N, C-alpha and C positions, 0 to 999 in steps of 0.2 A: 392423831387425827389427820386425815389427808388434807393437804393444802394445795390450792390451784397452782399450776405451773404458769409462770408469767408468759405473755405472748412471745417475747423474744426468745426465751428458752424453748418454747413450744415449736418455734420455727426450725430449730436445729433437730428436734425429735422428728418433726414431720418431713423435713428435707432428707433425712437419712434413708439410704437404701443400700442394697448389697454392694453397689459400685462406689458409694460415697459414705463410708463410715465417718461419723462426725465427732471423733474424739481427737484430742491432742495428746502428745506424749513427750517424754524426756528420757535421755540416756545420760547416766552419771557413771563415771569411772573413779574407783578408789584404789589407793595402795594400802595394803594391810599395815597396821601399826607394828612397830618393832617388837619382836618377841611373840608374835601371833603364832598359835599352834596350827597343826595340820587340819584341825576341825573348825578353824576360825569362821569360814564361810557358812558352814552348817549352823554354827552358834549364832551368827548374825541373822540368818533366816529365822531361826527359832525365836530370837528376841523380837523380830519384827512381826511375827504371827502371834506371839503370846502377849496380847494386849488386853488389859483389864476392862477398858471401856473404849468403844469406838466413837469417834467424833460424829455428830449428827449428819454432817455433809456426806459422810461415807456410808450411811445407812439408808439414804434416800433412793427409792426406785420409782420410775414413772408408771402410771396405770391410767387407762381410760376404758370406759365401759358404758352400758346403758344407764347405770346408776350415776355416772358423772356427766350424763348428757353428751357423751362423746368427747368431752374435754379432758386433757391430761391433768392429772393431779400427782403430787408427790406423796408417797406413803412410806413409812418405815418398814423395812424388811424384818418381819418378826421371826424369820427363820434364817437369819444371817449366818453365812458359812465362811469363816475367815480363810479356810483352805482353798476356796474357789478364787479368792481375790489375791492372796499372797502366795506366790509359787516359787519353787526352787528349780532352776534349770541349769543345764550344763552344756557347754559347746562341744561339738565333735572335734576330734583330732584334725589338724594340728593346733586349733585354738588361736588362730590369728584374729586380728581385727576384722578381717573379711568375714569369718564365720560369725562373729558377733553382729556385724551389720546385717548379714543375711537373716539371722534370727530376729533382730529387731524389725526388719522389713516384713517378715511373715506375721509377727505379732501385731504390727501396726495395721495390717490389712484385714484383720479379723474384727468383725463388729462385736460390740459389747451387748450382752443379752439384756433385754429390757425387763425381764422378770426378776432381775437382781440389781443391786446398786451398781452404778455405771462406772466402775474403775477396776484396774488390775495393777499389780506390782510383781515384777519378776527379779529375784536375786539370781544372778548368773555367774557361774564359776567355769573354770576350764580355759581361761586365757593363758597363753603360753608364758607370759611374763609375770603371772601370779596376781595380776590386778583383779578386783571384784567389780562387776558391772551391775547396775540397777536400772531396769527399764520400767517405766510407769506409763499408764495411759488413763485418761479420765474424760468423760463425755463433755462436749462443749456446752451442753445445756446446764451443766453444773458450774463450770468455771471456764475462763479463757485460758489460753496457753501459758501466758506468763504467770497468772495466778496459780496454775498447777505447779509451775516451776518454783514459785515462792513457797508453796506449801512444803515442797521437798526441802527447800533451803531453811525453812523455819526450825528444823531440828539440827541444823549445822551450827558449829561454833568455830571461832578463830583460835580457840585454846586447844592445842593437841592433847592436853592432859585431861580434858573434861570427859567424864563418863556418865552413864545413866541417862543418856538421851533417848527419848522414845521414838516410836515410829510416827511418820507424818499423819497417819490416820488415827492415831490415838487421841482421845479427848484430852484437852489441855485448858488451863485457865486462859481467858481472853487476853490478847496482846494489849500492851499499853497503847495509848493514843499516839505516842511518838513513833512507836514501831509501826503502827498501822499507817500513819501518814507517810513514812519513808517507803513502805511497801507499795502504797497506792501511787506514789510519785514514780516509782520504777515501773509499775505495772501499766500505767495509763498509755504509754507510748505504743506498746505492741497490742494493746487492747483495741486501738482505733480501728483496724480493719474489721474486727468482729462487731464492734459497736456500729460501725457504718454498714456492715453487711446486714445486721439485724434491722437497722433503721430502713435500709433499702428494701427490705421485704414488705414494708408497709409505710411508704413515704406519705406523710399527711399533707393536707392542704396548707397547714401552717408552714411546713418546710418548703413546699413548692412555691408558696407565695412570698417568701422572704425577699425583701426589696434591695435596692442599692447595690452594694459591692458584689453581692452574690449574683445578681442578674447581670451586672457588667462582666463578671468573670465567666458566666455561662455564655454570654454573647461572644466573648473572646475565644472560648473553647470551641464553639461552632466554627469559628474561623481558623482554628488550630494555632492560636496565638498565645496560649498560656499552658502552664504545666499544672494548674490547679485541677483541671478536669480534662480527660482525654476522650476524644471521639474519632481518633485517627490511627489506632494501633493496627499493624498489618496482621494478616492471618499467619500463624506458625503451627508447627507440629504440637505445640503446647496447648493450642486452643481448639480442642476437639473433645468428643465424648471419651471418657476414661473407663477403665475397668476397676475392679475392687482390689487387685493385687498392687502391692507397694514395693518401691525400692528406696532404701535410705542410705545416704552416704554422709560421712562426717569427717572433719579434720580441723585442726586449729593452726594459727600462725601468730607470731609475736606482734602485739599491738604496736610496739616500738617501731617496727618496720613501716607500718602504715602511717604512724605519726611523722616519721622522717619524710615520707613522700608528701604528706599534707603540708608540712612546714616548708619544704622546698618549692611547693607550687601554689601556696596560699589557699589550699583546699582543706576541708574538714576530714577527719578520719572516716566519717560516714560516706563522704564523696569517694574516698579511696576504696572503701568496701564495695560501693556500687560499681566503680570502675573495674575492680577485680571480677565482679559478677558479669559485667558487660562483656569484657574481653573473653571470659571463660565461655559464656553462652555463644558468643560470636564464633569462637574456634570450634565449639561443639557442633553448631549448626552447619558450619562449613564442611566439617568431616562427613556429615550426613547429606550434604548437598541440599540443605533446607534453609539457608540464610536468605531472608527477604531483602529486597532492594532498599526499603525504608527502615528506619530505626525501630527496634522494639521499644515498648513502653512498659515501665514497671510502676506499680503502686507502692509508695514508700510512706510509712507513718513518720511524722515529724513532730517535734515539740517546739513551740514558739513562746519565748519569754514575753509576757505581756508588756513589761515596761520597755524592753528593747524594741519589740516589734510594734508597739503602740496598738495592741489589740484591745478592742473595747471589752473590758471585763470588769465587772463590779467588784470581783474578789481579787483581782490581780493574779500573780502567780503564773502558771503555765497554761497556755491554750494548746490544744492538741488537734492535729488534722492530718490529712493525707495529701501527698503531692504525686502527681502523675509525671514520672521522670522519663525523659527521652534518653535512652541508654547509649545512643551513639554507635549502635552496632553496625551502622552503614559506613563507619569510619575505620580505616585500616591502622591509623596511628594511635598508639595507646595514650600519648599526651593529648591528642585532639579529643579522644573519647572522654578523658578526665575533665578537660575544659568544658566540653559540652554538657556533661553531667553536672558540674559545678554551676554552670549558668542556668541549667534547667531547674536545679534545686533552688537557686536564688529567686528565679522568676516565680516558682510555685509558692515560696515563702512570702514573697512580696504580695502576691494575690491574697493569700490567707491572712496576712497581717492587717489588711483593710477590713476584715470581717470580725463580727462578734463570735464568741464561742458557739452560740447556737447556729449561726450562719455557717461556721466551719464544719460542724457536725452534719448540717444539712447538705453542704457541698460534698462532704465525704460520702454521704448516703447516695447522693445523685451520681457520684462517680462510680459507686459500687453497684447501683441498680441494674445496669445492663449486664454485669457479670453474673448477678443472681437470677435475673429474669430470663436470660437467654437459655440456660439449661432447664429452668422450670417450664418454659414454653417449647422446649425441644427445637430450638432454632440455631444450634451450633452449626457453623458453616454457612448459614443463611445470611447473617449480618456480621459485620466486622466486630471483633472484640474491643472493649473499651481499653483494655491493657492486656499484656501478655503473661505477666507473673507478678507475684508479690515478693518484695525483698524487705525484710525487717531487720533492724539492728537494735538489740535490747541490752542496756547496761546491766551487768551482773556484779557480784562481789569483787572488790578490788584486791582483797587479800586472801590468802589461802584459808580454806575452810576444812573442818574435820567432823566426822561422825563417829563418836565414841573412839577417837584416836586414829581412825582410818582417814587418810588425807584424800580430799576430793581433787583429782588431777585432770578431770575433763567433764564438760557439761555441754550437751548438745540437744536442741529442741527438735521434735518431730511435729509436723503440722498437717493441714488438711488440704489435699488437692480436691478440686471439684470439677464437674463437667465444664469444659471450656477453659480450664486453668489447671493443667496437668503437672505443673512444677511450682513448688513453694520453697524459697530460700529464707531461712531465719538464722540470724547470727546473734551470739551472746558473748559478751566480753567477761572474762574471769581471770583474775590474778595475772594480768599482763599478757593474756592471750585472747584472740578472737576465735571462737568456735563457730564453724559453719555447719548448719544442719540442712541437708537437701532432701526433700521428700517429694517423690514423684510417682506417677503411674508406671508400673513396671513395663507395660506394653507400649504405652504412648511415648514414654521417654526412655528409649533403649540405651543400655550401657551408661546409666546415670553416673556411675562412679568415675567415668572419664572426666566429668566436670571438675573433680578434685585436682587432677593433673593440670587441667587448664587454669584453674584458680592459682595454683602454685606458679605456673609459667607466667601468668599475667602479673602477679605480684613482682616477679623479677623484671618483667618488661617495664613496669611502671617505675621501679627503682632506677633502671637505666635511663629512662626518658626524663626522669626528674633530677638525675645526678645525685640521688640520695644514697 
């Protein structure tokens, strides 16, 4: 029986158009298990498509008509075709990572068909080093980006000898509450931008009327004195109307290198990640002759421990919010940029720590509202953007994971550029490495892969500046 689509998920279905596909994706790289035969990848694909029962989430498709009074409802696809959703692809010669990223870019730029359940998975062979790639995408009306990644991880194991593990879309018994709680704790941090984005699409009088700390922070935001909300981001090439074509670039670096910089400078690993992104974006914009005089601003999800930050929370635990971080792109010295980012993060956290969880979400929504309303009202280039890009850092598994003996050796998220925000950087830590996934509009953000070189250079620059 059809069920109504909740308003927040409806917002993603309505906002979607040819130039703004509203799905999130993920790329995972595996090495074959020892003794794997020449048909291993074909067998892996067959195992993934030969599923006895599909989980309900993966059978849902949206529909609206006169009979639903124009409202979206979820209904089960009674003609579900697994071959449409699970596909086997091969890279052209020479099968480098470059060809893999090109394929993922094309796949990520194609809208999911609304007449079918809103997801796809591609088992990809042809890499010259023999690795297997899996690219998946799922509509944001169904799950957020990190939830999609956790769905993929739910079939992984730390045991390299374990076999018989099913596909992520196969029906399984419900997870235990302990597992669910752990997954929720990991998911919440990167879910903030989308929760805030959804709330920003319909800010209520309740949110707008919240008193006290929120109002004080808003007043400071108007005077450009806080990092909790931004009203002063400069216009950049990232903040304009985008096309539907995508470019995806990905690479990882050892977390230990970032930890050493943080230890030497009194900063967090997340500060170092932001500094890497700041320096890379600065160098990239200088190459294009597009670096503005004032600093770029990034929206960054953060977790606040309620006890440490003295957040007013009846349940304790973690409060989650977003901080508008001044990236210091107007500073030429890597050490100065890192200090600026560290101070900006501290200021934003201090502002959020004086608010309740409800106020934090309202502040996040108010910060997101201009980013969402500007493209909806077709005002790109007319008003200044509230921020220039989103940079998220999501913790992943700390130990090596396996899928039926195949070792997971790389994990990279693909996100959603929107009009007025053509670049999104999402990072995921896994097994001692930090994987950077950069998703951008192919036309608006030219030569996106150059940012990977700049990220590598900036990490070395930070090490030199910190003496790490």
